[in-house]
Structures are given as C-alpha cells and as structure tokens.
C-alpha positions as CSV (number, residue, x, y, z in Angstrom):
1,X,33.7,7.0,8.3
2,X,36.9,9.1,8.1
3,X,36.3,12.7,7.0
4,X,38.8,13.7,4.2
5,X,39.4,17.4,4.7
6,X,40.3,19.5,1.6
7,X,43.8,21.0,1.2
8,X,44.5,24.7,1.4
9,X,44.2,25.3,-2.3
10,X,40.8,23.5,-2.5
11,X,39.5,25.4,0.6
12,X,40.4,28.7,-1.1
13,X,38.7,27.6,-4.3
14,X,35.6,26.7,-2.4
15,X,35.6,29.9,-0.5
16,X,35.9,32.0,-3.7
17,X,33.1,29.9,-5.3
18,X,30.9,30.5,-2.3
19,X,31.6,34.3,-2.3
20,X,30.7,34.6,-5.9
21,X,27.4,32.7,-5.3
22,X,26.5,34.8,-2.3
23,X,27.3,38.0,-4.3
24,X,25.1,37.1,-7.3
25,X,22.2,36.0,-5.0
26,X,22.4,39.2,-3.0
27,X,22.4,41.4,-6.1
28,X,19.5,39.5,-7.7
29,X,17.5,39.9,-4.5
30,X,18.0,43.6,-4.4
31,X,18.0,44.5,-8.1
32,X,16.5,41.6,-10.1
33,X,18.4,39.2,-12.3
34,X,18.2,41.2,-15.6
35,X,19.7,44.3,-14.0
36,X,22.8,42.5,-12.5
37,X,26.0,42.3,-14.5
38,X,29.1,40.0,-14.2
39,X,31.1,43.1,-13.5
40,X,29.0,44.0,-10.5
41,X,29.1,40.5,-9.2
42,X,32.9,40.5,-9.5
43,X,33.2,43.8,-7.7
44,X,31.1,42.6,-4.8
45,X,33.0,39.3,-4.6
46,X,36.3,41.3,-4.9
47,X,37.5,39.3,-7.9
48,X,38.1,40.1,-11.6
49,X,35.5,39.2,-14.3
50,X,38.1,36.8,-15.7
51,X,38.2,35.0,-12.3
52,X,34.4,34.9,-12.3
53,X,34.4,33.0,-15.6
54,X,37.0,30.6,-14.2
55,X,34.2,29.5,-11.9
56,X,31.0,30.0,-13.7
57,X,29.9,30.4,-17.3
58,X,27.3,33.0,-16.6
59,X,25.5,34.9,-13.8
60,X,22.6,32.4,-14.2
61,X,25.0,29.4,-13.6
62,X,26.3,31.1,-10.5
63,X,22.8,31.7,-9.3
64,X,21.6,28.1,-9.6
65,X,24.9,26.8,-8.1
66,X,26.4,23.4,-8.2
67,X,24.4,20.4,-9.1
68,X,24.9,17.2,-7.1
69,X,27.4,14.8,-8.6
70,X,28.1,11.1,-7.9
71,X,31.0,10.5,-5.5
72,X,34.4,9.0,-6.4
73,X,34.5,5.8,-8.4
74,X,35.6,3.8,-5.3
75,X,32.4,4.6,-3.5
76,X,30.4,3.6,-6.6
77,X,32.3,0.3,-6.9
78,X,31.6,-0.4,-3.2
79,X,27.9,0.3,-3.7
80,X,27.6,-2.0,-6.6
81,X,29.7,-4.8,-5.0
82,X,27.6,-4.6,-1.8
83,X,24.7,-6.1,-3.9
84,X,26.6,-9.0,-5.2
85,X,28.1,-9.9,-1.8
86,X,25.4,-9.2,0.7
87,X,21.9,-9.4,-0.7
88,X,21.5,-12.7,-2.6
89,X,20.8,-14.6,0.6
90,X,18.4,-12.1,2.0
91,X,14.6,-12.0,1.7
92,X,13.4,-9.5,-1.0
93,X,12.2,-7.0,1.5
94,X,15.5,-7.1,3.4
95,X,17.5,-6.8,0.1
96,X,15.4,-3.8,-0.8
97,X,16.0,-2.2,2.5
98,X,19.8,-2.8,2.0
99,X,19.6,-1.1,-1.4
100,X,17.9,2.0,0.0
101,X,20.3,2.3,3.0
102,X,23.3,1.8,0.7
103,X,21.9,4.4,-1.8
104,X,21.6,6.9,1.0
105,X,25.2,6.4,2.0
106,X,26.3,6.7,-1.6
107,X,24.6,10.0,-2.2
108,X,25.8,11.3,1.2
109,X,29.4,10.7,0.0
110,X,28.8,13.2,-2.8
111,X,28.1,16.1,-0.5
112,X,30.9,18.7,-0.2
113,X,31.2,22.1,1.4
114,X,29.8,23.9,-1.6
115,X,26.5,22.0,-1.2
116,X,26.4,21.6,2.6
117,X,25.8,25.4,3.1
118,X,22.4,26.4,4.7
119,X,22.8,30.1,3.9
120,X,23.4,29.5,0.3
121,X,20.7,26.9,0.0
122,X,18.0,29.1,1.5
123,X,19.0,32.2,-0.6
124,X,19.2,30.1,-3.7
125,X,15.8,28.5,-3.1
126,X,14.2,31.9,-2.7
127,X,15.7,33.3,-5.9
128,X,15.1,30.2,-8.1
129,X,11.4,30.2,-7.1
130,X,11.1,33.8,-8.5
131,X,12.6,33.0,-12.0
132,X,11.1,30.1,-14.0
133,X,14.1,29.9,-16.3
134,X,16.5,29.5,-13.4
135,X,14.2,26.8,-12.0
136,X,14.3,25.1,-15.4
137,X,18.1,25.3,-15.5
138,X,18.3,23.8,-12.0
139,X,16.0,21.0,-12.9
140,X,18.1,20.2,-16.0
141,X,21.1,19.7,-13.8
142,X,19.1,17.4,-11.6
143,X,18.0,15.4,-14.6
144,X,21.6,14.8,-15.6
145,X,22.3,13.7,-12.0
146,X,19.3,11.4,-12.1
147,X,20.5,9.7,-15.3
148,X,23.9,9.1,-13.8
149,X,22.4,7.8,-10.6
150,X,20.1,5.4,-12.6
151,X,23.0,3.9,-14.5
152,X,24.8,3.1,-11.2
153,X,21.6,1.7,-9.7
154,X,21.1,-0.5,-12.7
155,X,24.5,-2.0,-12.0
156,X,23.6,-2.6,-8.4
157,X,20.2,-4.2,-9.4
158,X,21.9,-6.6,-11.7
159,X,24.4,-7.5,-9.0
160,X,21.5,-8.1,-6.6
161,X,19.7,-10.2,-9.3
162,X,21.9,-11.4,-12.1
163,X,18.8,-12.6,-14.1
164,X,18.1,-8.9,-14.8
165,X,21.2,-8.9,-17.0
166,X,19.2,-10.9,-19.6
167,X,16.4,-8.2,-19.6
168,X,18.0,-4.8,-20.0
169,X,14.7,-3.1,-20.5
170,X,13.3,-4.3,-17.2
171,X,16.6,-3.5,-15.4
172,X,16.6,0.0,-16.9
173,X,13.0,0.6,-16.0
174,X,13.5,-0.6,-12.5
175,X,16.6,1.5,-12.1
176,X,14.8,4.6,-13.3
177,X,12.0,4.0,-10.8
178,X,14.5,3.6,-7.9
179,X,16.4,6.8,-9.0
180,X,13.2,8.8,-9.0
181,X,12.4,7.6,-5.5
182,X,15.9,8.5,-4.5
183,X,15.5,12.0,-5.9
184,X,12.4,12.3,-3.7
185,X,14.3,11.3,-0.6
186,X,17.0,13.8,-1.5
187,X,14.4,16.6,-1.9
188,X,13.0,15.6,1.5
189,X,16.4,15.8,3.1
190,X,17.2,19.2,1.5
191,X,13.9,20.7,2.6
192,X,14.2,19.5,6.2
193,X,17.8,20.5,6.3
194,X,17.3,24.0,4.8
195,X,14.3,24.6,7.2
196,X,16.4,23.6,10.2
197,X,18.9,25.4,12.3
198,X,22.0,24.3,10.3
199,X,23.4,22.2,13.1
200,X,22.8,18.9,11.3
201,X,25.1,18.3,8.3
202,X,23.3,17.7,5.0
203,X,25.0,14.4,4.6
204,X,23.6,13.2,7.9
205,X,20.2,14.5,7.0
206,X,20.4,12.6,3.7
207,X,21.2,9.4,5.5
208,X,18.3,10.0,7.9
209,X,15.8,10.5,5.0
210,X,16.9,7.4,3.3
211,X,16.7,5.5,6.6
212,X,13.1,6.8,7.0
213,X,12.3,5.7,3.4
214,X,13.7,2.2,4.2
215,X,11.5,2.0,7.2
216,X,8.4,2.8,5.1
217,X,9.3,0.1,2.6
218,X,10.1,-2.4,5.3
219,X,6.7,-2.0,6.9
220,X,5.6,-1.8,10.6
221,X,6.9,-5.2,11.7
222,X,10.6,-4.1,11.8
223,X,10.2,-1.8,14.8
C-alpha cells in the first residue's frame, strides 16, 4: 500500500490541532475541566481564541478529540465490490473471514496522524475516564461512526449475498451485529496500541486485531 503523505498546509493544520488538544488535556489534568478557559488553552497553544474556534467548538470537543471517520469513497467502493467479486464462490466460513479481513483494512485506511498519536491517546483516555459527560460525548461520536460503518457493511453483505436485498430488516440487523463486533476489535486495537511502546502504527495494530478476530471465527483448523 502506498502511503499518501499530507501536504505542508495539512501538516501545519494537524500540528496546530494536536497542540490545542495537548494544551487542553494538560490544563485539565492540572486544574480540572471546569476551571479551564478557552483563553488559557489558546495562550498555552500560542494561538488566538478565534483560531481555537476554527478547530474546535468548545473545550470539551477539544478534550475528546477527533472521532474515527470512514475513509475516502474509493476505499468504501473497493470494500463493497470485494464482496461481489470474491466471495460468492467461497464457503461461508471463508467468506466471513474475507469480510473481517477486508473490514480491518477499510478501517485502517481511515487512520490519520491526528488519531495515530500515542501521547494524545493516553492523555485523553486518562481525562475522559474522570469526567462522565466527556465519556458520554466520546461515545456519542463513536455511535455516529458505528451507524456509518453499519450502512457500508450492509452494502457489502448484500454484495456477498444478493438474496439479502429482498429482506432489508435481516440485512440491517446483520450489518449492525457485524459493526458492533468491528467496534470491539477497534477497542482491542486501541487498548493494545495505547499500552504499547508506540513503535507499532495504529493502522497496523488495527489490521492485526481484525486478523486475530478472523482467526477466532475461522476456528482452529486453519492453522
């Protein structure tokens, strides 16, 4: 896979975004959330409050950080098409394994520098655990991602098995089930990655977790 590096402007944007997030997390850790102001965050990040609001709507939004998003449409199209082209001739267990592996690759494509940052991840995890409303906000962003992911998975399931197109309730239920399993694999990847030494990229850890999940579903006879 060819790595597409961001341009100078995008690197500057990501660097500023990271600086803001580190500033707010540091201030919250030392002074508590309710005592931290946007002006203080801006001063520590060496930006103006106006610039702060160009990046985040509130100090809480800066604290919980960026939610995962689906990758570019071309990656989604490739994920869906892989089902129609590759799995119809496979046994059900092999088709399921292909789905899990392809799903891991799809989600790994969505990782960018703002998410693949161990320092930010560890600090954010510690802060979010202390504030229930921040945790709730973070979970709300994850639910939005889960819904988007389920919609894409449903397209793939129908491509794998066109008969599901005649039963949208079954297709939707199955897609939601797979999306929840995928979220579990993502949480596993994030936990292992954040507890590690930072030498493994999050995208690689995600692919690894989904590969492990595929091994579990495939059973002991595959290895």
